[in-house]
N, C-alpha and C positions, 0 to 999 in steps of 0.2 A: 504493499500498499503506499503510495507518494507520503513523505513526511507531512509535508503542509496539510496534505489533507486527516491524515493522525490529530495535527496540532487543533486545524479546527472543530475536529470533533470534539477534544480533550476542552478547547475554550469555553463552547457552545455548554459541554456539560457542566464546566464550574459555573457557569452564568446562572443555570436553571437550579444547578443543583438538586437532581432527582434521586431520589434513595433505591429505586428500583427500575431496570431497564427491560425491555423487551426487544432481544436481537434478533433481528429479520435476515435472511439472506437466502439465495436461489443458491441450490447444491454445486454449481460452479466456483463460488465465492465463500466456502465454508473456511481457508485456511484464511482469507481478510476479514471474516467475521472472526474466527476467534482470536487473532490479532487485535481485533477491536475491545474484545471479550478481554483480555489480559489487562488493556490498559487501563479499560475502565474498571477492572477489580484492583489494580493497583492504586485506583483515587477511591476507593472505599462504596464503590457503586455497585450493588448487587445484579446480577445479569443473568435475566431468564431467557433461554433462546430457542426460538420457537422450533419446533420438529413438522411444522406443514409446509406444504409447497410455498414456494413465494414466485408468482408469476411476471410480476409487476409493481410499478409503484400504484398501481391500480388496485392491488390485494394489499393492502395494509392489515395488519392482524390489532385493528380497534379493538375488538371485541376480545377476543382472549387479554390484550393488556389491560383494559379496566379488570375483567374476573380477576386477576392476580394483583392487581392493586399496585402497577407499574405505575409510574409517573412520565416516561418518555417510551418513545421508540426507535432504535436506532435502524435504518431499515439500509440494506445494502444492494450496490449493484445496478440503482434506479434513480432515476430524477424526480423532481416531485410531478406529482401525478392529481392528488386527489386536494384541493382547498379546503383551508377550514377543519383542517380535523378534530378531532374532541380530544386527542391528547397530542403533546409536542413531539415533533417528528425530525428525527436528523437523517438526512438521504447522504450516507455515504457512498457518492457515484463511482468512487473506483476508477478514476482514468488514467489510459495508460500515458505515459510521457517515452517511452522509445518509440523514436520513428522509425528504427532500422527495418522491423518486419513490413511495415508501410513502404518505404522506401526501394526494401528488395524484390516488392510486387507491383513497382512502378512500370518496368520494361512491358509486362504484361496486360496493366491497363492502358498503356499509351497504342498496343496494337489492338487491344478491344474497342476503343474509342477511335480508331482510324475512319473518317470519313464524316466525323462527328464531331462539327467546330466547337459549337456552345452548348455546353455539358450543365447542366443542376449537378450539382455536389451536397452530398448529406451525410450524416453517420448516426450510428447509435452512440450514447452518450458514453462510452467509455471510449472513444476516440475523437472525440471533440476536440479535446487541446492538439490534434495532430492535423484536424483539418484546415488551418491556413497554411501548415507548411505544403501540405499536399496539392492545395489551390496553387499556390506558387510554383510548384514543381510542373505543374500541367500547365499552367501560363507561358512556362518557359519552353516549353515543347511546341505551344501556337494556340492550345484551348482559349476559349473564352470560358472562364468560369464563374459562375454565378453559384450563392448562397443565399438560401432564402430567410425572412425573418419568422418567429418563432409567432404562432395564434393557437389556436384549441387550448388542447393539453400541453402542447409543447413549450417548454420553457426557453432554449435557448437557438440561434441562427444554426440552421443547418443540421438541426436534431431531428431524427424519426424514431415512429414509436410502430410496432407492430400493427398498433390499430389506426394510426395519425402521420399522414405524408403531409400532411398541407403546406410545411417549410416548402417543399420541393411542387406539388402539385402546383404551389400559385404560379413555378416558372415555367409550366406545361409551353404556354405561347410564346415563352422567349428561349428556348433551346431546343437543342435536336436530339438529346438524349441524358438520361440520369447516371448518374455512377453514387452505389451506396457504398459507403465503408462499414463492413460490419457483416453481418451473416446473410447467407441468400435465403433465409426466414422473413427478414426483413429487406430484401432488395422485391422480395417477392410481392410482397404488401404493396408495394409502391407499382409494381408491373400490373399489379388486377385492376388499378383505379386508373393509371396513366396510360394513353395512347402512344407515350414514345417510348422506343427502347430504352430495357432499363438492365447496367450491369450489377451484381453484386461484387465488389471484393474484399475478399476476406484474407488479414494477415495471417490468421491461424493455419487458412487450411493453402495460403500460399496461393490460389485459385482466384481468376476472375470468371464469372460465370455468366452469360446473354441471359433473359430471363423473359424474353416474349413467347416463345413459342412456350415453355410452362407454365406461362399465366393463361394463355390460350386453352390448353387440356384443362385445365383447373375449372376455365369460365364453362368449356363445351360439360363438366360434370355437374358444375353446379347449375346448369338449366336441366339437365336429367333430372335434377333433386326436385325441382321446382315444378316438372313435368307429374313427376312419381307424386307430390304432396296432392295435384287436383283431384287423384282418387284415394284421397285419406277422408274420414270422416270424424275420429277421436283424434284429437290434437291438445296436446301439453305445450302450453306457454311458458319458456321456464325464465326465470328472474334472480337473479343471483342477490346473497347479501355482501359480498366483496365491498367493502366502498366506492370504489371506482367504477365499478359494474353493476351497479345497485338501480336499475332502470324500472322501480315499481310501475310510475303512471305510464309509462307507452307498454309495458306489459300488458296493465289493465285495458288500454284501449284497443290493442289487438286482438284479446278477447274478445271485447266488445265489436270489434271487426267482424269477427271470426263468426262469432255466435249470429249475428246478422244475416250472413249467410248460411245460416242451417248448420254451421259444423257446430260439434260437441267441443267445445272448449272449454279447457281448465289451467285454473292458474296454478304454476308449480314454483316452488320457493326452495332453493339449493344453497351449499355451499360451491363445490364442485360441480361442475356437470358432467356425470360420468355416467356410462350407458348402461354401465350393470346394477346402477339404481334406476334408468328410468324404463330400461328393453321390457318390453311385452305391455306395459300400461297403453301405450299410445301407439298410435300409426303415423304420426309425425310428430316434429318439434318443431314450436320456435324459439329462438336463441336470440334472448336479448342481455346477455352476459358478453364476455370476450367475442367479437367477432370472429377472430379466428379459428375459435372452436369449431366453425360449421366448415373451415377451409382444411385444417390439418388433421381434423378429428373426426372427421364425417365415417370414415372407413370405420371408425369403432364402432359405428352405430347400423343398425341394419332397416332403419328408419330414416327419412329425410329431416335434415335437422337445418332449417330455413333461418336465415336471416329477418329483417322485419324489410327490407326492400325486397328481398325476394319473394317475401307473400305477396303484396302488392302485386308483383306480375304475376303469380298464379292463380289470385282471384281477378285476374284481369282488369286490373284497376291501372294497370302503366304497362308498357312494353319493355321487353328486354332487353332491347338498341336505347331506350329511354334511361333505365337501369346504369347500365355501362356508360353511357353518355354523363349522367352525373356523378359517376365516380360509384363502384361496384362496393367498396368500404367506407366511400364517404357519406352514404345513404344512409350509415348509420352512427348514432342514432336520434342526433339532437337535429338533424337538419331538414330534407322534404319529406321522410316518413310521418312526418308530423304535422304535415299541413293538409288543407283541405281539399288540396287542389282538385284530385282525380274525381271525386263522386261526392255530390249532395247526400249518396246513402251512408256516406261514414260519419261515424260516432264523432262525438267533440274532441276536440284533440286536449290531452291532458292538460294544466296548466304548467309552467316552470318550474314551479314548488314542488310537480310529483313527480318531474322528469329524471 
């Protein structure tokens, strides 16, 4: 862990003087979490380690912390996502400082970007401190490089999340291609909602992967799930209790929409959206939790797991082409799904306080 990041954590703890802290980290950063736990313990802070999964900044363990009497949460590996949490949270982002793995991948990036002069550049939070240097290297090679400003759930220029690419989609009209510094997972999310070619440059695997063809395959599979949904009658509308995925108003609105169309729809509350908990109870599911569950985890389910925008297509309230135009993932969940532009037969949209 960078020493300055550890110092910021310790300064934050000294300022707030918590007695007990819940430490949350994804499996790949357990050593970073242990280093933080040791430092906190030496300050006299009791550390409780969360043993649950940690999918992102949306997945704050607020309930667990409150039930255990924790005064704060230290959340490792992600940037701030949930606004105004009920318990103070320090985001230990664990940003990489070594540029060498990126520099060694530069020849492959330049090869992939041949023919694309204007490039949109973004990165996962771990690589953000290296983004400016990469941009300069690409410019020296003759590219026009653009980095988008933060909006929605994003906190930094050029930052990308698995569910939010607004820093990069805002550049779609100005660039020829996008380059995401990070994993194929993050690059694919952008490829699903951008009509431009997208390349994922992964310093860990030392590979640069074009993702347009993969995205097209995913979208064809998604359309097949929409067609399958049309023959289903018993539908579970899933709402998550995770703080950054809890869209209860949207889920209730979708239940009303489906019932209005004659379907037997129920509201189902979960923490983790798991096939083994839901199989056999419904012929189809509507997912208002993490949108990437419907992409990466669909094969785990034997029933369609549709996103809200896909439900609109399945019900004939909008077209597949319109969903793609507006953005396959960007339709989720705060934007046009909530608008009553499709039909006067739609139920009243939930108020912002419910969403």
